[in-house]
C-alpha positions, 0 to 999 in steps of 0.5 A: 356266778353269784358274784356277777349277780351281785355286781349287776344288782349294785350297778343297777342300784347305782344307776337308779341312784344317779338317775334320782339325783339328776331328777333332784337337780332338775326339780331344784332348777325348776324350784319345784319343791314337791318334786324335789322331796319326792325324788329325795325320798326315792333316792333315800330308799335306793341308797338303803336298799343294800342295808335292808336286803342284807 
């Protein structure tokens, strides 16, 4: 049962990371460096969560 929770957590993290990367791409297409920087920070935090939580 615990393995299912870990799997669901990692799937949620992956979905969030992919969403942030998509937003980064859209910000670059628009040439909006402020938004790109924001989404890069958010993606970095999401990518670092497994290390922080374990």
